[in-house]
C-alpha positions in Angstrom: 16.3 -9.2 -17.9 18.4 -8.0 -15.0 21.2 -5.5 -14.7 22.8 -3.4 -12.1 25.7 -1.0 -11.5 27.7 -3.9 -10.2 27.7 -5.5 -13.7 27.5 -2.5 -16.0 30.0 0.2 -16.7 29.5 4.0 -16.3 29.8 4.4 -20.0 26.4 2.7 -20.4 24.8 5.8 -18.9 24.3 9.2 -20.4 24.1 12.3 -18.2 22.2 15.3 -19.4 21.6 18.8 -18.0 19.0 21.4 -18.7 21.1 24.4 -17.8 24.6 25.2 -16.7 24.9 22.9 -13.8 25.5 19.2 -14.4 25.0 16.8 -11.5 27.5 14.1 -10.4 27.2 10.6 -11.9 28.4 7.2 -10.8 29.6 7.0 -7.2 31.0 4.3 -4.9 29.0 3.1 -1.9 31.8 2.6 0.6 32.8 0.4 2.3 30.8 -2.1 0.2 32.2 -0.6 -3.1 28.8 -1.1 -4.7 28.3 1.4 -7.5 25.2 3.7 -7.5 24.0 6.6 -9.6 23.9 9.9 -7.7 22.5 13.2 -8.9 23.7 16.2 -6.7 25.2 19.7 -7.1 26.2 22.5 -4.9 23.9 24.9 -6.8 20.4 24.5 -8.2 20.4 22.0 -11.1 18.2 20.0 -13.5 19.7 16.8 -14.6 18.9 13.3 -15.9 20.8 10.1 -16.3 19.5 7.4 -18.7 20.4 4.4 -20.7 18.6 2.4 -23.4 18.1 -1.3 -23.2 17.7 -3.0 -26.5 16.8 -6.4 -27.9 13.9 -6.8 -25.5 11.0 -9.1 -26.2 7.9 -7.0 -26.8 5.3 -6.9 -24.0 4.8 -5.4 -20.5 7.7 -5.0 -18.0 8.2 -4.0 -14.4 11.2 -1.9 -13.3 12.5 -2.0 -9.8 15.4 -0.3 -8.0 16.7 0.8 -4.6 16.9 4.5 -3.8 17.9 7.0 -1.3 16.7 10.6 -1.5 17.4 13.8 0.6 14.1 15.3 -0.5 13.6 19.0 -1.1 13.7 18.8 -4.9 11.0 20.3 -7.1 10.9 17.0 -8.9 12.8 13.7 -8.5 11.8 10.4 -10.1 12.9 7.3 -12.0 11.4 6.8 -15.4 11.0 4.2 -18.2 10.2 5.2 -21.7 9.5 2.7 -24.5 10.1 3.9 -28.1 6.3 4.1 -28.4 6.6 7.4 -26.5 4.8 6.6 -23.3 6.8 7.5 -20.2 6.1 5.8 -16.9 7.2 7.6 -13.7 7.6 6.9 -10.0 8.6 9.7 -7.7 11.3 8.9 -5.1 10.2 8.9 -1.5 12.4 10.7 1.0 14.7 8.3 2.8 18.2 8.1 4.1 18.0 4.3 3.9 17.9 2.2 0.7 14.2 1.5 -0.1 12.6 -0.2 -3.1 10.8 1.8 -5.8 8.8 0.4 -8.7 7.4 1.2 -12.1 4.7 -1.1 -13.4 3.1 -1.6 -16.8 6.0 -0.5 -19.1 4.9 -1.4 -22.6 7.7 -2.3 -25.0 6.6 -2.4 -28.6 9.8 -2.4 -30.7 12.4 -4.1 -28.5 13.7 -0.9 -26.8 13.2 0.8 -23.4 15.0 3.8 -22.0 15.3 3.9 -18.2 16.7 6.6 -16.0 16.7 9.1 -13.1 15.6 12.8 -13.3 15.8 15.5 -10.7 15.3 19.2 -10.6 16.8 20.2 -7.3 18.3 22.9 -5.1 21.8 23.1 -4.0 22.9 20.1 -2.0 19.7 18.1 -2.8 20.7 14.6 -3.8 19.3 11.3 -4.8 20.8 7.9 -5.4 19.7 4.8 -7.3 21.1 1.3 -7.6 20.2 -2.3 -8.4 17.9 -1.6 -11.3 16.0 -4.7 -12.4 13.8 -4.9 -15.6 11.6 -7.9 -15.7 9.0 -9.0 -18.3 5.8 -9.3 -16.3 3.1 -9.4 -19.0 1.0 -7.2 -16.7 -0.6 -4.0 -17.9 -1.1 -1.5 -15.1 -3.1 1.7 -14.7 -2.6 3.6 -11.5 -5.9 5.1 -10.3 -5.3 8.4 -8.6 -8.0 10.8 -7.6 -10.2 11.8 -4.7 -13.7 12.7 -3.5 -15.1 15.8 -5.2 -18.7 15.6 -3.8 -18.2 18.9 -1.9 -17.0 20.9 -4.9 -20.3 22.3 -6.1 -21.1 23.5 -2.5 -17.7 25.2 -2.2 -18.0 26.8 -5.6 -21.6 28.1 -5.0 -20.5 29.6 -1.6 -17.6 31.6 -3.2 -14.7 29.2 -3.1 -12.3 29.6 -6.0 -9.7 27.0 -7.1 -6.4 28.2 -8.5 -3.2 27.0 -10.0 -0.2 29.3 -9.6 -2.6 31.9 -8.3 -4.7 31.8 -11.5 -8.4 31.0 -11.0 -9.5 27.8 -12.8 -12.2 25.2 -12.9 -11.2 22.9 -10.0 -11.7 19.8 -12.1 -9.5 21.2 -14.8 -6.7 21.6 -12.2 -7.1 18.1 -11.0 -7.0 16.7 -14.5 -4.0 18.8 -15.5 -2.0 17.3 -12.5 -2.9 13.7 -13.6 -6.0 12.8 -11.6 -7.9 10.2 -13.6 -10.7 9.2 -11.3 -13.1 11.0 -8.9 -15.3 9.7 -6.1 -18.8 11.0 -5.8 -21.3 10.1 -3.1 -25.1 10.1 -2.9 -27.5 10.6 0.0 -31.2 9.6 -0.3 -32.8 12.9 0.9 -30.2 15.3 2.3 -31.3 18.6 3.8 -34.9 17.8 4.4 -36.0 20.1 7.2 -38.7 17.7 8.4 -36.4 14.7 9.3 -33.4 14.1 11.5 -30.5 13.8 10.7 -31.3 14.9 7.2 -32.1 18.4 8.6 -28.5 18.7 9.8 -27.4 19.1 6.2 -27.7 22.1 3.9 -31.3 22.6 2.8 -30.2 23.1 -0.8 -29.9 19.4 -1.1 -26.2 19.0 -2.0 -25.4 15.3 -2.9 -29.0 14.5 -3.6 -30.0 12.7 -6.8 -30.2 15.7 -9.2 -27.1 17.4 -8.0 -25.2 14.2 -8.0 -26.2 13.3 -11.6 -25.0 16.7 -12.7 -21.7 16.3 -11.0 -21.1 12.8 -12.3 -21.8 14.1 -15.9 -19.5 17.1 -15.4 -16.7 14.8 -14.4 -17.4 12.1 -17.0 -17.5 14.6 -19.8 -13.9 15.7 -18.7 -12.7 12.1 -19.0 -12.6 11.1 -15.4 -13.4 7.5 -14.3 -16.1 7.4 -11.6 -16.2 5.7 -8.2 -19.7 6.1 -7.1 -20.7 5.7 -3.4 -24.2 4.9 -2.2 -24.5 5.9 1.4 -28.0 4.5 1.9 -28.8 7.3 4.2 -30.0 10.9 4.2 -26.8 11.8 6.0 -23.1 10.9 6.2 -22.4 7.3 7.2 -19.4 5.6 8.8 -18.9 3.0 11.5 -20.7 5.0 14.1 -23.5 6.5 12.0 -25.6 4.3 9.6 -29.0 6.0 9.8 -31.5 4.5 7.5 -33.2 6.9 5.1 -36.4 8.3 6.6 -38.4 6.7 3.8 -37.2 3.3 4.9 -38.0 3.6 8.6 -40.6 1.2 9.8 -40.1 -1.3 7.0 -39.9 -5.0 7.6 -36.5 -6.5 6.7 -37.9 -8.0 3.5 -39.3 -4.6 2.6 -36.0 -2.9 3.5 -34.0 -5.3 1.3 -36.4 -4.7 -1.6 -36.2 -0.9 -1.1 -32.4 -1.0 -1.2 -32.5 -3.1 -4.3 -35.0 -0.9 -6.1 -33.3 2.3 -5.1 -29.9 1.1 -6.2 -31.2 -0.2 -9.5 -33.2 2.9 -10.2 -30.3 5.3 -9.7 -27.8 3.1 -11.6 -30.3 3.2 -14.4 -30.3 7.0 -14.4 -26.5 7.0 -14.4 -26.4 4.7 -17.4 -29.1 6.5 -19.3 -27.1 9.8 -19.1 -24.1 8.0 -20.4 -22.2 8.0 -17.1 -22.0 4.3 -16.0 -19.6 4.3 -13.1 -16.5 2.1 -13.3 -16.6 1.4 -9.6 -19.6 1.4 -7.2 -19.4 1.1 -3.4 -22.3 -0.3 -1.4 -22.3 2.0 1.7 -19.5 3.9 3.3 -17.1 2.4 5.9 -19.5 -0.4 6.7 -17.3 -2.4 9.1 -20.2 -2.2 11.5 -22.8 -2.8 8.9 -25.4 -0.5 7.2 -29.0 0.6 7.7 -28.9 0.1 11.5 -30.1 -1.8 13.3 -31.4 -4.2 10.6 -28.1 -4.5 8.7 -25.6 -4.2 11.6 -22.9 -6.9 11.9 -24.8 -8.3 14.9 -27.2 -9.4 12.2 -24.7 -10.7 9.7 -27.2 -12.8 7.7 -29.3 -9.7 7.1 -26.3 -7.5 6.3 -25.3 -10.2 3.7 -28.8 -10.0 2.2 -28.5 -6.2 1.8 -25.1 -6.5 0.2 -26.4 -9.1 -2.2 -29.3 -7.0 -3.1 -27.1 -4.0 -3.8 -24.6 -6.1 -5.9 -27.5 -7.6 -7.9 -29.0 -4.2 -8.7 -25.6 -2.8 -9.8 -24.8 -5.7 -12.1 -28.2 -5.9 -13.6 -27.9 -2.3 -14.9 -24.1 -2.1 -15.5 -22.3 -5.5 -15.6 -18.9 -3.8 -16.1 -19.2 -1.7 -12.9 -17.0 -3.2 -10.2 -18.5 -3.4 -6.8 -16.4 -2.2 -3.8 -16.9 -3.1 -0.2 -15.5 -0.2 1.9 -14.2 -0.5 5.5 -12.1 1.8 7.6 -8.9 0.9 9.5 -6.5 -0.3 6.9 -3.8 -2.6 8.5 -6.3 -4.0 11.0 -5.9 -7.6 10.0 -8.5 -9.1 12.3 -11.2 -6.7 11.3 -10.8 -7.5 7.6 -10.5 -11.2 8.3 -13.7 -11.3 10.2 -15.7 -9.1 7.7 -14.5 -10.6 4.5 -14.4 -14.1 6.0 -18.1 -13.6 6.7 -18.6 -12.4 3.1 -17.2 -15.8 2.1 -19.4 -17.6 4.7 -22.6 -16.0 3.6 -21.9 -15.9 -0.1 -21.7 -12.2 -0.5 -20.4 -11.3 -4.0 -18.1 -8.3 -4.5 -15.2 -7.3 -6.8 -12.8 -5.1 -4.8 -11.8 -4.5 -1.2 -11.8 -0.8 -0.3 -9.9 0.2 2.8 -9.5 3.7 4.3 -6.0 4.6 5.2 -5.0 7.5 7.3 -1.7 7.5 9.2 -3.4 9.3 12.1 -6.5 7.1 12.5 -4.6 3.8 11.8 -1.3 4.8 13.4 0.3 2.8 10.6 3.0 3.6 8.2 3.0 3.2 4.4 5.3 0.1 4.8 2.7 -1.4 7.2 0.0 -0.6 4.6 1.8 -2.5 1.9 2.3 -5.5 4.1 -1.4 -5.4 5.0 -2.5 -5.2 1.3 -0.2 -8.2 0.5 -2.0 -10.2 3.2 -5.4 -9.3 1.8 -4.5 -10.2 -1.7 -3.1 -13.6 -0.6 -6.1 -14.3 1.6 -9.0 -13.2 -0.5 -7.6 -12.9 -4.1 -9.3 -9.5 -4.6 -8.0 -6.2 -6.0 -7.7 -3.3 -3.6 -8.7 0.3 -4.0 -7.8 2.7 -1.2 -11.1 4.5 -0.8 -9.8 7.2 1.5 -6.4 8.6 2.5 -5.6 11.9 4.1 -2.7 13.9 5.6 -2.4 17.3 7.2 -0.6 20.1 5.3 -1.3 22.5 8.1 -1.5 21.8 11.9 -4.6 24.0 12.0 -7.6 24.7 9.8 -8.3 28.0 8.0 -10.3 29.0 11.0 -7.3 28.4 13.3 -8.6 25.3 15.0 -7.4 21.7 15.1 -8.8 19.7 12.2 -10.1 16.2 12.0 -6.6 14.7 12.0 -4.8 15.5 15.3 -1.5 14.5 13.8 0.1 12.4 11.0 0.7 9.2 13.0 4.0 7.4 12.6 4.9 9.0 9.2 8.0 11.2 9.6 6.7 14.1 7.5 5.6 17.3 9.1 2.2 19.0 8.8 3.4 21.3 6.0 2.7 21.5 2.3 6.1 19.8 1.6 5.4 17.2 4.3 2.0 16.3 2.7 3.8 16.1 -0.7 6.5 13.8 0.6 3.8 11.5 2.2 2.0 11.3 -1.1 5.2 10.4 -2.9 5.7 7.6 -0.4 2.1 6.4 -0.6 2.0 6.4 -4.4 5.1 4.2 -4.5 3.8 2.0 -1.8 0.6 1.4 -3.7 2.6 0.2 -6.7 4.7 -2.1 -4.6 1.7 -4.3 -3.6 2.2 -7.8 -5.0 1.1 -8.3 -8.6 -0.1 -4.7 -8.9 -3.2 -5.7 -7.0 -3.6 -2.3 -5.4 -5.3 -0.2 -8.1 -4.8 3.2 -6.6 -6.0 5.8 -4.1 -9.0 8.2 -3.7 -7.9 11.1 -1.5 -10.1 12.5 1.2 -11.1 15.4 0.9 -9.0 17.1 -1.8 -11.4 19.9 -2.7 -13.2 21.1 0.5 -11.2 24.2 0.8 -11.6 26.9 3.4 -14.6 29.2 2.8 -15.7 31.2 5.9 -18.9 29.9 7.3 -19.0 26.7 5.2 -18.6 23.5 7.2 -19.4 19.8 6.8 -22.9 20.3 8.1 -25.0 23.2 9.3 -23.5 25.3 12.1 -20.4 23.1 12.1 -16.8 24.1 11.1 -14.9 22.7 8.2 -12.5 20.2 9.8 -10.8 19.0 6.6 -9.6 22.2 4.9 -6.1 21.6 6.3 -5.9 18.1 4.6 -7.1 19.3 1.1 -4.9 19.4 -2.0 -5.4 23.2 -2.2 -4.3 25.8 0.4 -6.6 28.2 2.3 -6.5 30.6 -0.7 -7.5 27.8 -3.1 -4.1 27.4 -4.7 -3.0 23.9 -5.7 -0.5 22.5 -3.2 2.8 20.7 -3.9 1.1 17.4 -3.1 -0.4 17.7 -6.6 3.1 16.8 -7.9 2.6 13.3 -6.6 -0.2 12.9 -9.0 1.7 14.4 -11.9 4.9 12.4 -11.4 3.4 9.0 -10.8 1.6 7.0 -13.5 
């Protein structure tokens, strides 16, 4: 079904206000004379415009529209509500140009669906919507929205306190209340062991070791979160530059290394399953664009890297067949990197379920629009779902210690390094994820949402915290406005 303001009269829409101020309604888009819905007032206001579509065939629908938005509102979103009572929401990105927005997975059960626009704004804030299109897609859709919580126990045990509206609360309870539905948790083989480098660069209390990790996974699972579990296959943080083998795997032949990785993966997956916390998603390594377990599994030895990935996949599936295996690379939007890596996965018969890019506007120097185009290419080329394994954006130009953080700037995105700028970036990113063809981008895992400023606590011993200005909490531990992007997108 298709309809727009060009073909439907103003009387089809109802305008509501929660207070004394009622926003404006239908306007003309001169000189084209195209009609659009506009909510605006000279004073603070809370208004909604809606209409109910009837005689729909039951099933799943997708709603699209074009929008402009001044920004600055407390909330501003389009919505779709079937009579079943479920409301689907997409927040409007800030834009002076007409841009597409989308709601996926609208389930119609009794032939009716109410669509509309809601905003709670300040004086002169405005938003516009036109060219609504409601199409039966027969596609259910669940937006995964969460982040890495691996550092939460360390922050808590060192005095960090999470708050919402200045009220201390369990950090996971805050995330859940704002709509997070998945967490990422990572595992090191033997972190903090004083007798081995680089294990000895980490806290001697063994954060992110097996026992602490099992406890954190259970804590999150008991609260209803889905789990994305990341094996680092190291005693230390890994990425494209650092893929140190665990000290217990040093000196092994390649055949022995493959077996060790298989047995380790299988054994820990078994422990996860036995405590009732089988992860929905499992990543084999972290940002492995250069390979893993250097030098044996570096991309210079692609055949050996393939064998390690096959071993990990086999171990995961033998224990938990429903867990989906993710291969995680950095550099979202780098087409050639992804073509080479996943092309080699095809060439060497590496099985996997999901492609997991990291996307930071600073590191990639790419916009959300470029990210969407990149994801569409990946889907068309490899026919795999996508899960953004990392994303991050400064809400402050400096950290709690007053130094520059890990991200020097926010790349080509137009939003400033402020709480409001981070929020507006997340509005844009959430909408962009849902715009990917066929709903094939499942969601985003933010990095690092919970590693808040605690004096003296850094990412490793004697090192500063370089991500406390990209968290979803401020330096005092209060939930930031960016949490609203989780609340008003589903």
